[in-house]
N, C-alpha and C positions, 0 to 999 in steps of 0.2 A: 195496572199500573205496577211497574218494577222497580225492584231495589237488588241493583247487581243481578245474579241470576235467580233471585229469589220474586216471586209473585207477592205483592201484599195482600193482606187479607186471605191469608190462606194458612193451614197446619200440614207441616211436613213430617213424615216419618223417617227421622234420620237423626245421628248422634249429633247432639249440637257442634262438637268440635269441628266434625266435618262440614256441618252448614254453615256455622260462621264463616270458615274460609272462603264462601261463595260472597259473604256480604262485605260492603266497601268500608274503607275506614270511616270514622266519625258519619255515622248514617241513623243512627238510633237513640229516638228521644227520651224513652222511658225503659226499664226492664222491671216487671213485677214477678217475682219466683220464688219457688221454696224447692231448693235440691233435696235429693235424697241422702242425708246427712246421718252419719252415724248407724248405717245400717237399721234403723228402727223400722222399716217396713221392707219389704221383698222387691217390691220394684218390677215383678217379673225377672227379677235374677240380675238386672244391669247395675253398674257401678258409675259412678262418675269421678271423672280426673279434674279435682279442683282448680288445681295450680292453674293449670293451661285453660281451662273453662274461664276463670278471672282476667287472665291475661288477653283472652279473645273479646272478652267483654270489655276491658278499657279500651282495647282497639277500636270496635265498632260503636260504641258510644260517641254521640256529638258532644264537642265542647258544652258544658253545661248541662249535658244529660244526666240523668238519675237512675241510680241500680236500687231498687227496693229487694234486700234479700232477708226472707223470712226462714229462720232457723230456731233449734231448740239443743238440748244436749241427751245424751244418753247418761244413764245411772248405770254403773258397773260395778257390782261388788261392794256398793254405798258410795261408789266415787264418780262425780260427775266428770264427763268427758273435758269440758268446755270447748269443743269444737266451734261452737257460736264464736268464742273469743278470738280463736286462731283462724279463722274466717276473716273476720273483719280486720285483726291484724295483719293478714296477708294481703288483704285489699288494699289497706294503708300504704303498704311498702310498696304496691305495685303502683300508687300515684293516684289513687282516688282518695278524695276526702272522707274521713266520718262526719257527714252532715249531720246527723242524729242518730240517737240508739232509742228506737222506739219498741213498746211494749204492745204485743198481741194478747189480751187477757181473755180467755174462754169462761165465759159465765156457767157454763154445766159440763165441764171436765169430770169423767167420771174416773179418772186415773187417781187412786189414793195409795199412800206409802204409810206401813204400819209405825214406822219410827221419825217421820218428817211430816211438815204442813204439805197439805194438796197441791203439787205443782198445776197450775194452773194459765201458763204463760208460754210465748215465744218470743225471741228477740226479733225485731225489724229493724235491721241495719240500713239508713238511708244514708248511700254512697253517691258521691258527685263526682263530676269530671270538672274540677274548678267549681266557681260559683254555680250554684243551678238557674238555668234559664228561666223555671216557672215556680213560682210557688202560689198556688191558689188557696189559701187557708180556709179550712173546713171551720163554721162559727157555731156555736150555743149562745143560748139565751143567758143573760145574766139574772141573779137573784135579785139584785137591787139597782135600780135607774136614778139618773137625776143627780142633784148637787151633794157633794158630801166632801167631807176633811180627808183628804187622800195623804198616804206617807208621800214625802219629796225629799230627795237628796239625801238618803240616810247614809252614814257612813261608817268608819271602823267603830266610833263609838257607841254604836248600836242606840244614839238617841234620835226617837222619833221627830222628825220636824214634818207638821202639816199643813197644807194649804187648801183650800176650796177648790175643787174639781169636780167634774162630772162624768160620772160613771156611765159609760155607753150601753147600750141596749144588748149587743152581744159580744162575746169575746171569742177567740180564737182555742180550738180544742188544746187540750194537753195531748203529750204525745203517749198517753197510754190509751188504748182504744179497745173497747170491750165488744165482744161479738158472742152471740148463741151459736153452739155447733151442733152437727146432726142435720136430720131431715128437718125441712121448716126453718133452721137458723143458717145452715152454711148456704143451703141452696132448697128448692123444690123440686129439683129435678133427681127423679129417684136415679135415673141411670147413671148418673156421677159417682153412685157408691159403688160401682164396680172398680173404682179406683180406690187404692187401700188408705190414701192421704190426701184429701181434698180442704183447703181453706177457704173461708165465707166468704161469697160474692161479694158482700159489702165491703170485705178488707180490701179487695183489689179493687173496687169500683173508689174508695174514699183515697186510695194511693194514685189513680187515675186521675180523678179529678183535681188532686192536689199536684201533681206534678208535671201536670201535660195540658195540652190546649186541643180543642178539635183539629182532627187531620193530621195531628202528630202521629208517630209511629211508635207502636207499644209493643215490645217483644218480651216472649218466655220462651227461653231456651230448655227449659224442661217444663212443657206446658200440661204434661198429666192429662186430667180429665178437663181441660181447656177453659179454666174459670178466668184467666187474666183476659185470654181472647175474646172470650163472652162479653166481658165487661167492657173491653175496649167497642167492642161493635156497637153494642148497645147505648155507648157514650160519646159515638160519632169521632171515634180514634182509629186510625188504620192500624192492623196488627200483625205480626209475624209468630207463629208457633212451630217450636221443633219439639218432638219426643221420638225417643228411639225405639219406644215399644209401639210395635204394630196394633195392639191390641187398644193401647190408650189412645193413641193417635185418632183412629177410628171413633174412639169413643168421643173424643173433643169436637170432631168434626160432626158429630151427632149432635150434640150440644148445641152446637152453632147452628144448625139446622132446625133446631127447634123454636131459635128465636122469634119466627115470626109468628108463632102461635100461642106466645106467650105474653103476659102482661107483667111487667115488673115493677 
C-alpha cells in the first residue's frame, strides 16, 4: 500500500523535509514525534529546520489530524531557553490549533540541579488541524462510585450548589502522564539505547490509542529508534517513519523486525 511515492509500514533513511515533499496533501492522521530540540543530544551531528518542518507537517496532515510534539528546554547559564513554547506559538501561527498542553512526567529522572527543584517533565503539545477527528479517551477507575451530592452550576459567587448525582466507575485521565524511563521503563529493547534520546513506548502507545483508530496512518518524521512506528504496528495502525541518520534508521528497522518475537 502506497502513499504518494512512499510505501506504508516502512522506515526511510531520508531528511524529513525531503521525504515529506513526496507525500500528498492531507494524508496523515497522526504524528507522534520528539525533535532534536536545543542541541541537548548530538543526534549524529544532524540539525533540524523547525520552521520548514512545521509548515510541511501542516500541509501533509489531514483536516482533523493531530500532531503530538514532545519537547523540553535547555538550561543555559541558569536560564531556560523556552524553545518548547516558541515551537508551540510558531505552530499556532502556521494554522494549527493548540488543542492541549500535556505533561510527560518522568518517574525516575536522574537529572538534578544544585539550586533548583529536579526537572522531571517535558511538554507534549497536542496540535490539531481544525477539530480533531478522533478522541478515544483513556480512562482510570474512580475512587468512589454511586450516588453522591455533587457540585452543580457553580457561579462567580463561589457558592456550592449541590444536587444528587451518580459518580461513574471510571473517569478520563488528566493531561499529566507519568512514565518510568530507562531499560524496563521506556522499553525492554536493549538495542533501543543505541539512540541517545528515546521516549517511553507507553507514551507513544497512549497517544496512538487516543488520537487514531485502527488502519489510520501514523507518521514520525524524526523517528530515531523507531518507538512510534513500533507502537503503531503493535496497535494495528499503518506507519511511516523518516530518519536522517542511516545508523538510527537501521536501528528502527531492527526494532520493528523484533516485534514478532516479543510479547507486549
